[in-house]
C-alpha positions as CSV (number, residue, x, y, z in Angstrom):
1,M,16.5,-13.1,-1.9
2,A,16.2,-13.1,1.9
3,P,13.5,-15.1,3.5
4,H,10.4,-13.2,4.6
5,G,10.0,-12.7,8.4
6,D,7.1,-13.3,10.7
7,Y,4.1,-11.4,9.4
8,P,0.8,-12.7,10.6
9,S,-1.5,-13.9,7.8
10,V,-4.4,-11.7,8.8
11,P,-6.5,-9.0,7.0
12,V,-5.7,-5.3,7.7
13,W,-8.9,-4.9,9.7
14,E,-7.8,-7.7,12.1
15,L,-5.1,-5.3,13.5
16,L,-7.9,-3.2,14.8
17,A,-10.1,-6.2,15.9
18,R,-7.1,-7.4,18.0
19,G,-6.8,-4.1,19.6
20,A,-10.5,-4.1,20.5
21,R,-10.1,-7.6,22.1
22,D,-6.8,-6.9,23.9
23,H,-7.3,-3.3,25.2
24,P,-10.9,-2.4,24.6
25,G,-10.9,0.7,26.8
26,K,-7.8,2.3,25.5
27,T,-8.0,5.4,23.4
28,A,-7.4,4.6,19.7
29,L,-8.3,8.0,18.1
30,I,-8.2,11.6,19.2
31,A,-9.8,14.2,16.9
32,Q,-10.4,17.7,18.3
33,T,-12.6,17.1,21.4
34,E,-13.6,13.5,20.5
35,R,-11.8,10.4,22.0
36,V,-12.7,7.0,20.6
37,A,-11.6,3.8,22.4
38,Y,-10.5,0.6,20.5
39,A,-13.7,-1.3,21.3
40,E,-16.0,1.6,20.3
41,L,-14.0,2.2,17.1
42,W,-14.4,-1.5,16.2
43,E,-18.2,-1.3,16.8
44,R,-18.4,1.6,14.5
45,V,-16.4,-0.2,11.9
46,L,-18.7,-3.2,12.0
47,G,-21.7,-0.9,11.6
48,V,-20.1,0.6,8.5
49,A,-19.3,-2.8,7.1
50,G,-23.0,-3.8,7.6
51,W,-24.2,-0.6,5.9
52,L,-22.0,-1.3,2.9
53,A,-22.9,-5.1,2.7
54,R,-26.6,-4.0,2.6
55,R,-25.8,-1.9,-0.5
56,G,-24.2,-4.8,-2.3
57,V,-20.5,-4.4,-1.4
58,A,-18.9,-7.8,-1.5
59,R,-15.4,-9.3,-1.9
60,G,-13.4,-7.4,-4.4
61,D,-15.8,-4.5,-5.0
62,R,-14.1,-1.1,-4.9
63,V,-15.2,1.6,-2.3
64,L,-14.1,5.1,-3.1
65,L,-13.6,7.3,0.0
66,R,-13.3,11.1,-0.2
67,Y,-12.7,12.2,3.5
68,P,-10.2,14.5,5.1
69,N,-8.3,13.1,8.2
70,S,-11.1,12.2,10.6
71,V,-12.7,9.5,12.6
72,D,-15.2,9.1,9.8
73,F,-12.3,8.3,7.4
74,V,-10.9,5.6,9.8
75,T,-14.3,4.0,10.3
76,A,-15.2,4.0,6.6
77,Y,-11.7,2.7,5.7
78,F,-11.8,-0.2,8.1
79,G,-15.5,-0.8,7.5
80,A,-15.0,-1.1,3.7
81,L,-12.2,-3.6,4.2
82,R,-14.3,-5.6,6.7
83,A,-17.1,-5.8,4.1
84,G,-14.6,-7.4,1.7
85,G,-14.1,-4.3,-0.4
86,I,-11.1,-2.7,-1.9
87,V,-10.5,0.8,-0.7
88,V,-9.8,3.6,-3.2
89,A,-8.9,6.7,-1.0
90,L,-8.9,10.0,-2.9
91,D,-7.8,13.5,-1.8
92,P,-11.2,15.3,-0.9
93,H,-9.7,18.4,-2.7
94,A,-8.6,16.5,-5.8
95,N,-9.4,18.4,-9.0
96,P,-12.5,17.3,-10.9
97,D,-10.5,15.8,-13.8
98,T,-8.5,13.6,-11.4
99,A,-11.7,12.5,-9.5
100,R,-13.4,11.6,-12.7
101,F,-10.4,9.6,-14.0
102,V,-10.0,7.6,-10.8
103,E,-13.7,6.9,-10.5
104,R,-13.8,5.7,-14.1
105,D,-10.7,3.6,-13.8
106,A,-11.5,2.0,-10.5
107,G,-15.2,1.5,-11.1
108,P,-16.3,1.7,-7.4
109,R,-19.6,0.2,-6.4
110,V,-20.0,2.8,-3.7
111,V,-18.6,6.4,-3.3
112,L,-18.6,7.8,0.3
113,N,-18.2,11.5,0.9
114,G,-19.2,11.7,4.6
115,E,-22.8,10.4,4.9
116,P,-23.8,8.7,8.1
117,L,-23.0,4.9,7.9
118,D,-24.6,3.3,11.1
119,S,-26.0,-0.2,10.5
120,A,-26.2,-3.8,11.9
121,V,-23.1,-6.0,12.5
122,P,-22.4,-8.2,9.4
123,A,-21.1,-11.7,9.2
124,P,-17.4,-11.8,8.4
125,A,-16.5,-11.5,4.8
126,P,-14.5,-14.1,2.9
127,W,-10.8,-13.3,2.9
128,H,-7.5,-14.4,1.6
129,R,-4.2,-12.8,2.4
130,A,-3.5,-12.2,-1.3
131,D,-6.8,-10.3,-1.6
132,L,-6.4,-6.6,-2.6
133,A,-7.0,-4.1,0.1
134,V,-6.2,-0.7,-1.4
135,L,-5.8,0.9,-4.7
136,Q,-3.6,3.9,-4.4
137,Y,-3.5,6.1,-7.5
138,T,-0.1,7.5,-8.3
139,S,1.9,8.7,-11.3
140,G,3.6,5.4,-10.8
141,T,7.1,4.4,-12.1
142,T,5.8,4.5,-15.7
143,G,4.3,8.0,-16.1
144,S,0.5,8.3,-16.3
145,P,-1.7,7.8,-13.2
146,K,-2.3,4.2,-12.2
147,G,-3.8,2.4,-9.3
148,A,-1.1,0.5,-7.3
149,M,-2.6,-2.8,-6.2
150,M,-1.8,-3.4,-2.5
151,S,-2.9,-6.6,-0.8
152,H,-3.7,-7.1,2.8
153,R,-0.4,-9.0,3.1
154,N,1.6,-6.0,1.7
155,L,0.0,-3.5,4.1
156,V,0.2,-5.7,7.2
157,A,3.9,-6.5,6.5
158,N,4.8,-2.8,6.0
159,A,2.9,-1.8,9.1
160,L,5.1,-4.1,11.2
161,Q,8.3,-3.4,9.3
162,N,7.9,0.2,10.2
163,A,6.9,-0.4,13.8
164,R,9.6,-3.0,14.5
165,W,12.4,-0.9,12.9
166,F,11.9,2.0,15.3
167,R,10.8,-0.4,18.2
168,W,7.5,1.3,18.7
169,R,5.7,0.4,21.9
170,H,2.1,0.2,23.0
171,D,2.3,3.7,24.5
172,E,3.1,5.5,21.3
173,V,1.0,8.6,20.5
174,N,1.3,9.3,16.8
175,L,0.5,12.8,15.7
176,A,-1.0,12.1,12.3
177,V,-0.6,15.2,10.1
178,L,0.1,13.1,7.0
179,P,-3.0,12.6,4.9
180,L,-4.5,9.2,5.5
181,F,-5.8,9.0,2.0
182,H,-2.1,8.6,0.9
183,T,-0.3,5.4,1.5
184,W,2.5,6.9,3.6
185,G,0.0,8.3,6.2
186,L,-2.1,5.1,5.9
187,S,0.9,2.9,6.7
188,T,3.0,4.9,9.2
189,C,0.2,6.9,11.0
190,L,-2.8,4.5,11.0
191,H,-1.6,0.8,10.5
192,S,1.6,0.8,12.4
193,T,0.0,2.6,15.4
194,I,-3.0,0.4,15.5
195,A,-0.6,-2.7,15.2
196,V,1.2,-1.8,18.4
197,G,-1.9,-0.7,20.3
198,G,-0.9,3.0,20.3
199,T,-3.0,6.2,20.0
200,I,-3.5,8.3,17.0
201,V,-4.0,12.1,17.2
202,L,-5.6,13.6,14.1
203,G,-4.8,17.2,13.5
204,E,-3.9,20.0,11.1
205,P,-0.2,20.6,10.3
206,K,-0.4,24.2,11.4
207,D,-1.4,23.0,14.9
208,A,1.3,20.3,15.1
209,M,3.4,21.5,17.9
210,E,0.6,22.6,20.1
211,L,-1.2,19.2,19.7
212,A,2.1,17.4,20.2
213,A,2.6,19.1,23.5
214,R,-1.0,18.7,24.7
215,H,-1.3,15.1,23.9
216,H,2.4,14.1,24.6
217,A,3.0,12.8,21.1
218,T,5.9,10.4,20.7
219,V,5.8,10.0,16.9
220,L,5.8,12.7,14.2
221,Y,6.2,12.0,10.5
222,G,6.1,14.7,7.8
223,S,7.6,16.3,4.6
224,A,10.6,18.5,4.6
225,T,8.3,21.4,3.8
226,F,6.2,20.6,7.0
227,F,9.4,20.6,9.2
228,E,10.7,23.7,7.7
229,R,7.5,25.5,8.7
230,L,7.7,24.1,12.2
231,L,11.2,25.4,12.7
232,R,10.1,28.9,11.6
233,Q,7.5,28.9,14.4
234,P,8.5,30.1,18.0
235,A,10.6,27.5,19.8
236,R,8.5,25.0,21.7
237,L,10.0,22.0,23.4
238,V,8.0,18.7,23.2
239,P,10.0,16.3,25.5
240,S,7.8,13.4,24.7
241,L,8.8,13.1,21.0
242,R,11.1,10.3,20.3
243,H,10.4,9.2,16.7
244,V,10.7,11.9,14.0
245,K,11.0,11.2,10.4
246,V,11.1,13.2,7.2
247,G,10.2,11.9,3.8
248,A,8.5,12.6,0.5
249,M,11.6,14.2,-0.9
250,L,15.4,14.3,-0.1
251,T,16.1,16.3,3.0
252,Q,17.1,19.6,1.6
253,G,19.9,21.8,2.9
254,D,20.6,21.8,6.6
255,L,17.1,20.8,7.8
256,K,18.3,17.9,9.9
257,L,21.1,19.8,11.5
258,R,18.6,22.6,12.5
259,W,16.0,20.2,13.7
260,D,18.5,18.2,15.8
261,R,19.9,21.3,17.4
262,R,16.4,22.2,18.7
263,F,15.1,18.6,19.4
264,A,18.3,16.7,20.4
265,H,16.1,14.2,22.2
266,A,14.3,13.4,19.0
267,P,16.8,13.5,16.1
268,M,15.3,13.6,12.6
269,Q,15.4,10.3,10.7
270,Q,15.2,9.8,7.0
271,G,14.3,7.0,4.8
272,Y,12.9,6.0,1.4
273,G,9.9,4.5,-0.1
274,L,7.3,4.7,-2.8
275,T,3.6,4.0,-3.3
276,E,4.2,0.7,-5.0
277,A,6.0,-0.5,-1.8
278,S,3.2,0.2,0.5
279,P,5.4,2.6,0.9
280,E,8.4,2.0,3.2
281,T,11.6,0.3,2.0
282,H,14.5,2.0,3.6
283,N,15.4,3.7,6.9
284,N,18.5,5.0,8.5
285,P,19.3,3.0,11.7
286,P,18.7,5.5,14.5
287,A,22.0,4.9,16.1
288,R,23.9,4.8,12.8
289,F,22.6,7.6,10.7
290,K,24.7,8.2,7.6
291,P,24.2,11.8,6.2
292,G,23.3,12.1,2.6
293,T,21.7,8.6,2.4
294,V,18.3,7.2,2.9
295,G,19.6,4.3,5.0
296,V,19.5,0.5,4.5
297,P,16.7,-1.8,3.5
298,L,14.0,-2.7,6.1
299,P,14.0,-6.3,7.3
300,D,13.1,-8.8,4.6
301,T,13.5,-6.1,1.9
302,D,16.1,-6.6,-0.9
303,C,17.5,-3.8,-2.9
304,R,19.8,-3.8,-5.9
305,I,21.2,-1.2,-8.3
306,V,21.0,-2.1,-12.0
307,D,22.2,-0.7,-15.3
308,V,19.6,1.7,-16.7
309,D,20.1,0.3,-20.2
310,Q,20.7,-3.3,-19.2
311,P,18.3,-4.0,-16.3
312,D,19.5,-7.5,-15.8
313,R,23.1,-6.3,-15.0
314,V,23.5,-5.6,-11.2
315,L,26.0,-2.9,-10.5
316,A,28.8,-2.8,-7.9
317,P,28.8,-0.6,-4.8
318,G,29.2,3.0,-5.6
319,E,27.9,2.7,-9.2
320,P,24.7,4.7,-9.9
321,G,21.9,3.0,-11.6
322,E,18.2,2.3,-11.2
323,V,17.0,1.3,-7.8
324,Q,15.0,-2.0,-7.7
325,I,13.1,-3.4,-4.7
326,A,11.8,-6.7,-3.7
327,G,10.0,-7.7,-0.4
328,P,6.6,-8.6,1.2
329,Q,5.5,-5.0,0.9
330,V,5.8,-4.6,-2.9
331,A,2.5,-4.3,-4.7
332,R,1.8,-6.8,-7.4
333,G,1.2,-4.2,-10.1
334,Y,-1.3,-1.7,-11.4
335,W,-5.1,-1.9,-11.7
336,N,-6.1,-2.6,-15.3
337,G,-2.4,-2.7,-16.1
338,V,0.8,-4.7,-15.9
339,E,2.1,-6.5,-12.8
340,T,5.5,-5.4,-11.3
341,G,7.1,-8.9,-11.2
342,P,9.5,-9.9,-8.3
343,W,11.6,-6.8,-8.7
344,L,9.9,-3.3,-8.5
345,Q,11.6,-0.9,-11.0
346,T,11.4,2.3,-8.9
347,G,12.4,4.7,-11.7
348,D,14.8,6.3,-9.2
349,I,18.5,6.6,-9.8
350,G,20.7,5.7,-6.8
351,A,23.9,4.2,-5.6
352,M,24.6,1.7,-2.7
353,D,27.8,1.8,-0.7
354,E,29.8,-1.1,0.7
355,D,27.6,-1.0,3.9
356,G,24.3,-1.2,2.0
357,Y,23.3,2.4,2.6
358,L,21.4,3.9,-0.4
359,T,21.8,7.4,-1.8
360,I,19.1,8.6,-4.2
361,V,20.6,10.6,-7.0
362,D,17.5,11.5,-9.0
363,R,14.4,10.2,-10.9
364,K,15.3,8.4,-14.1
365,K,12.5,10.4,-15.9
366,D,13.8,13.7,-14.5
367,M,17.4,13.4,-15.7
368,L,18.2,16.0,-18.4
369,K,20.1,15.7,-21.5
370,F,21.8,19.0,-22.2
371,R,24.2,19.3,-25.2
372,G,24.9,15.6,-24.9
373,Y,25.6,15.7,-21.1
374,T,23.4,14.0,-18.5
375,V,22.3,16.6,-15.8
376,S,20.9,15.4,-12.4
377,P,18.3,18.1,-11.3
378,N,18.9,17.0,-7.7
379,T,22.6,17.8,-7.9
380,V,21.8,21.3,-9.1
381,E,19.1,21.7,-6.5
382,Q,21.4,20.7,-3.7
383,C,23.9,23.2,-4.9
384,L,21.3,26.1,-5.0
385,L,20.1,25.2,-1.5
386,R,23.6,25.6,-0.1
387,Y,23.2,29.4,-0.9
388,D,21.9,31.1,2.2
389,A,19.1,33.0,0.4
390,V,17.5,29.9,-1.2
391,R,14.7,28.2,0.6
392,E,13.5,25.8,-2.1
393,A,14.7,24.9,-5.5
394,V,13.4,22.7,-8.3
395,V,15.3,22.2,-11.6
396,V,13.5,21.2,-14.8
397,G,14.3,20.9,-18.5
398,L,13.2,23.3,-21.2
399,R,13.0,21.5,-24.5
400,D,15.3,23.0,-27.2
401,D,15.8,21.7,-30.7
402,E,19.5,22.4,-30.6
403,D,20.5,21.8,-27.0
404,G,18.1,19.1,-26.0
405,E,16.9,20.2,-22.6
406,I,18.0,23.4,-21.0
407,P,18.3,23.4,-17.2
408,V,15.9,26.0,-15.7
409,A,15.9,26.6,-11.9
410,Y,12.7,27.6,-10.0
411,V,13.6,29.1,-6.6
412,V,11.9,30.4,-3.6
413,T,14.3,32.8,-1.8
414,R,14.5,34.1,1.9
415,A,16.0,37.4,1.0
416,T,17.1,39.5,-2.0
417,A,19.6,37.7,-4.1
418,S,20.5,38.6,-7.7
419,D,20.4,36.0,-10.5
420,E,24.0,36.8,-11.1
421,S,25.0,35.8,-7.5
422,L,23.0,32.6,-7.7
423,L,24.6,31.7,-11.1
424,A,28.0,32.6,-9.8
425,H,27.5,30.3,-6.9
426,C,26.5,27.5,-9.2
427,T,29.5,28.1,-11.5
428,T,31.8,27.7,-8.5
429,H,30.3,24.3,-7.4
430,L,29.0,22.7,-10.5
431,A,30.3,21.5,-13.9
432,R,29.8,24.1,-16.6
433,Y,27.0,22.0,-18.3
434,E,25.2,21.7,-15.0
435,V,24.8,25.4,-14.3
436,P,21.1,26.6,-14.9
437,R,20.7,28.8,-17.9
438,Q,17.7,30.5,-16.4
439,I,16.6,31.4,-12.8
440,R,12.9,31.7,-12.2
441,R,11.7,33.1,-8.9
442,V,8.3,31.8,-7.6
443,P,6.5,32.4,-4.3
444,S,6.1,28.7,-3.8
445,I,6.8,25.4,-5.3
446,P,3.7,23.3,-6.2
447,K,3.6,20.1,-4.1
448,N,1.4,17.1,-3.6
449,A,-0.5,16.1,-0.5
450,V,2.5,14.9,1.4
451,G,4.8,17.8,0.3
452,K,6.7,16.3,-2.6
453,P,7.5,18.9,-5.2
454,L,5.4,18.5,-8.4
455,R,8.4,18.8,-10.8
456,R,6.1,17.6,-13.7
457,V,3.8,20.6,-13.2
458,L,6.6,23.1,-13.5
459,R,8.1,21.2,-16.5
460,D,4.8,21.2,-18.3
461,Q,4.1,24.9,-17.6
462,L,7.6,25.8,-18.7
463,N,7.4,23.9,-22.0
464,A,3.8,24.9,-22.7
465,G,4.8,28.6,-22.3
466,A,7.7,28.1,-24.6
467,S,5.5,26.4,-27.2
468,S,3.0,29.2,-27.0
469,A,5.7,31.8,-27.4
470,S,7.2,29.9,-30.4
471,A,3.8,29.6,-32.1
472,S,3.2,33.4,-31.6
473,G,6.6,34.2,-32.9
474,S,6.1,32.0,-36.1
475,G,2.9,33.8,-37.0
476,S,4.3,37.3,-36.8
């Protein structure tokens, strides 16, 4: 395993404290008409830390935050860390069942929903670099929701891995449309920008191009869905952009090609990561982008491909298997659960070429077994997306006693296209067993907060409907 690089042994909040010392008057945050300088932001953070300390928050206590992207979120987040707490950031629009589960599992001492938090400056809380900083709840690599345990060391390392990879400078202006309650936005929009002394612009996705032009944004991260919507808007050049990255799902169709045509000065980059890795692990080198791949491991990150059935057997280049990751950004495990060990088992199926570039094939748990054949939903989805009328596609399995799992395609189409024409297209380009047996048209694909399709939701709905129909039929 490669030796780890130079990552300062500091808590996450020290990134902001350094900014307040080194460039106190520089703008750290812009939100609508409000501008907050580094020194002022740090003073607000200290006030929140004092408020929390007076309410009993101490080292290791969980503090649950339910805020949208806002100055209040940033001050509450850093304030909770400065008080010694472990942040549990939750989507403010999370459904009640999810919220109850997270609150019960994390056991927070304090829940913050937007109340004023001004107070006196506290004494520094005890700290060790292995201390936990954030519990990020995710479906995880093992199924049910779990709180991935990210330490201060994990988050500081990943912030610097991201910033150093793209050679971010102190004059970066990061347009933060990714939700900060999710680890991707937390790392790439908040931590990395603060680490280099840049400026963060908080805004709504629908206003992205207007805000980017107004504030001369240089950095823009988002999901494939987000960038598709931007390209459907009237053309608007933003010459300041230089770092653009898509994530949360494999770049579908010709998205990169269409983006690069319009924004040749800011070509779209693609990488890979997951919550349990804080989350970034791979990026395409900006000058050596290899289409169809998610790039190579970040510095000090190791990646290997192992046999799904024999996880101790490392596979040769080109052979598909489970992707495993090791590095300073990998979380130690799950709250109230198992630790990950030195190698994180991602649950993703991928292959690595001779140059170390990784291609993600699919999720291990999403692979279908149809009539004894293994079907990769992603392979079928990519085929459907090459058909001009298809905007989005998700393939899931319908459980069947005889055939195992029948491939069913959910599609969002741009124009009228018959099921027969879609199936004919698939028959031309796919193996017979890979062709969907059903096409289901939907107005939109359900997605999570960062635009990743919720395949599980569609699969559960599909199979629940089939069970209901079966039960009704058996009683007639």
